[in-house]
N, C-alpha and C positions, 0 to 999 in steps of 0.2 A: 334622373330623379329630381323632383321639385319639392322642397320643404317650405311650407308657409309658417313663419314664426309670428306669433301674437304674444304680447307681453303686457303685464301691468294693467289688467282690465278693471280691477277694483269694483267689482259688481256689488251694488247695494240693492236690497229688496224693497218691496212695497212702495215703489215710486220715489224712494229717497235719492237725493242728489249728493254726490261726494263733495265734502267741504261746503255743502249748501249751494253748490254751483253746477257741478258737472253731472250730466245725465249719462253715466257710464254704461248703463244697460242699452240705452238708445244708440250710443256711439259704437258699442260692440256690434249691435245689429247691422249698422251701416258698414262696418268693417267686414263682417261675414258676407253681406251682400256683395261687397266689392270683390272679395276673393272668389265667390261663386260665379261672378260675371267675367272672370279672367278667361281669355281664350285658351290658355293652357292651365288645366286644373292641377293643384298640388297633389302629390302622392300621400302626403301626411301633414298633419297640423301639430306644431310644437308650441306649447303654451308655457312660457318661462316665468311663471310665478306672479304673486299678487293677483291671483285669479279672482278673488273677492276682496272686500274691504276689511271685514272684521272676523272672518272665519266662521260665520254663523251658518247653521244648517239651511235657513231660508235663502241665504245668498247663494249657496251652492245649488240649491234646487232651481233657482232662477237661471244660474249659469248653465245647468243641464239643458233647460229649455232653449236658451239662446244658441247653444252649440249643436242642437239637434239637426239642423240642416246639413251638417258635415257628415258624409258617409265614409270618408277615408279614415284610417287610423288616427287617433289623437293621443298625444303623449303629454302628460301633465307634470309640471315641475312646481314644487312648493316654494312660496316666497314668504317674506317676513309678515305679510298680512294674512297668510293662510294658517289654518289649524289642521295638523296632520290627520287626526282621527276623524274630524268632520269631513275632510276631503275624501278619506278612504270610504266612509259610510255612504257618501253621496254618489260616488262613481264606482259602481259594482258591475258584475257580469263579465262575460268573456272579453269584451272590448277593453276592459280595464283590469284584467287579471294581474297585470304587472304591479298594480298598487297593493293588491291583496297579498302578493307573494313577496313584496319587499319586507325587509326587517324593521328594526326600530326607526331607521331613516328611510325616506322615500327615494331610494337609489335603485336603479335597474339598468340592464343592458338590453338593447334591441338590435336584432339582426335585420339589416335593411338590404341584404344582398351584397352589392359591391362595397357598401360602406356600413359602418356600425355606429350606433348612438349609445352613449353612456350618459345617464342622468345622475347628477350629484345633488344632494340635499344640503343646503347651506343654512338652514333655519336654526335660529336660537329662539325657542318659544317665548312669546311675549316681549320680544325685543326687535328693534329695527335692524341691528347689525347682523352680519352673517358670520359663520364659523365653519371651518373644515378641521375637524379633530383628527387624531391619529387613526381612529377606526374608519372614518369616512375616506381618508386618504389611502389607507392600506387597501381598502376595497377597490379604489380606482387603480392603484398600482397593479393589483392582481388582474384586473380586467384588461388593462393595457398590455400586460405581459402575455396573456393567453391567446391573443389574436392580433396579427400584424396588419389587418386590413385598415384602410383609411378610416379614421374615427372622428366623430363629432362629439364633443362634450357639451352638455347643456346644464346650466345651473342659474340660480337667480342673481346672486350678488356677483358683480364683476370683480376679478382678482387684481385690479389696478386702480390707483388713484386717478380721478378724472379732472381734478382742479375745481370741481364744484364742492365747496368746503362742507356744506351741511350734509351732502350725500356721502362724501368721503368719511365723515365722522361716523356714519353707520355702514361702513364698508365691510370688507371680508377679513376676518382674522384667520391666519393660516395661509395667506396668499404666497408667502415665501416658500413654505413647505410644498405647496401645490406646484410652484414653479420648478422646484427641484425634481419632483416626480415627472413632470412633463418633459423636462430636458433629457430624461433617460430614453425617450422614445421619439422616433422620427415620423410616426404615422398619425399623429394628432393633427387633423386638418383644421380644426377651428374650435374655439371655446365660445359658445353662444350664451349670452346672459340677458337679464332684464334689469329691473330695479331703478335705472336712471331715467326712464321715460325720454330717452334721446338716442339717436344713432351716434355711437362713439366707437372708435377702433384703436387698438393698441397692440404692438408687438409684445408677446408675453410667452416665456417658457419655450422658445423655439417655434412658436406658432402665432396665430392672430387671435386675440380675444376681442369680442365686440358686444355692444348692447343694442337693444331694439327700441324704437319709439313705441309709445302707447297708442292704442286706438282711441284714447280719450285725451286727458290733459298731459302736457309735457312739463318736465322740470325746467324752470327758468335757467337760461345759460348765463351765469354770472360767475366769472372766474376770479373775483376779488376774494381776498383771504377771509373777509367777514361778511360775505354775501348772505342775505336772508334766505330762509327756506320758503321759497315761493314757487308757484306753478303758473304756466301761461297756457292760453288756448291756441297755441300754434296748430297748424294742420295735423290731424291725427294720422297715424300710419301703422305699417307692419313691415315685415321683411320677407323676401323670397330668396332661398338659398338653392342654387341650381347646380347639382352635381353633373358635370358634363366634361367628357374628354379628360378624365382624371383630375379635375379641379373643382373646387367649390367656389362658385361666383355668387356674390350677394347683391341683391337689388333692394333698396329702401323705397317703399311704395307709399304714396300719399293717398289718403282716403278722401273723396269728395268729388264734386262736379266742377270740371274745368273745361275751358274752351279747347277745341281740337279733337282729334288730331288733324293737322293740316299737311298737305303735301309739300315737299321740298322742290319737286321738279314737275314740269309739264313738258310732254313730248321728249323726255329724256334729258332736258336741260334745266339747270337751276333757275328758279323764278327770279327775275330781276326786278 
């Protein structure tokens, strides 16, 4: 099974640029084209939050158009830039029944056969920070207890401090409680997150938690205690998570045109 993760698209409508600079819609188109050109196509698309920039209906309408080329299942995760009700209203029909069936929080379980996907809602409306309250954590605890298959958890805010100070300031409240829940179970294969616009990995709760780069702008890598909240136009990307031989292996992919591929060998010998 191959899962393509796309995160932090920040789609703006009517040709507007994010922060007056970033053509997020155009960059998402390029990312989608890149995925559709892969030799091995993903079995599903996981979109880990900040789907649009201001949670506006017209932004979600454009996002729908942009995602239309994907024919495989798509699973949407709410981020701090999203608005739950607008997201529910925009994505309807059988493909997105899981949103309509979710309760107050956009949390749901997906049976993927050999593995399972659990989506957590970390949104605090109108705020950048995330939160996992007792209600959300109890839901997770119950879902993990009911099925011992290898499980992937997806949510927007990562549950660990990254060292990027301005992003850690809008991190996840309830991370310690989440860690206590995860430590009870041995079948949590990965915690997949967004929010950071970078590829970052951390051992957490007896498993590995990671973040995904954005198909648009990236958060500047500044590990100083007073680093400013800035972004950079580093190469855009997404991730591929390959469930194979009982393991989830992650590849971070760069979107763009680059030279190659070139052969290492000619006639069975390394080229000198």
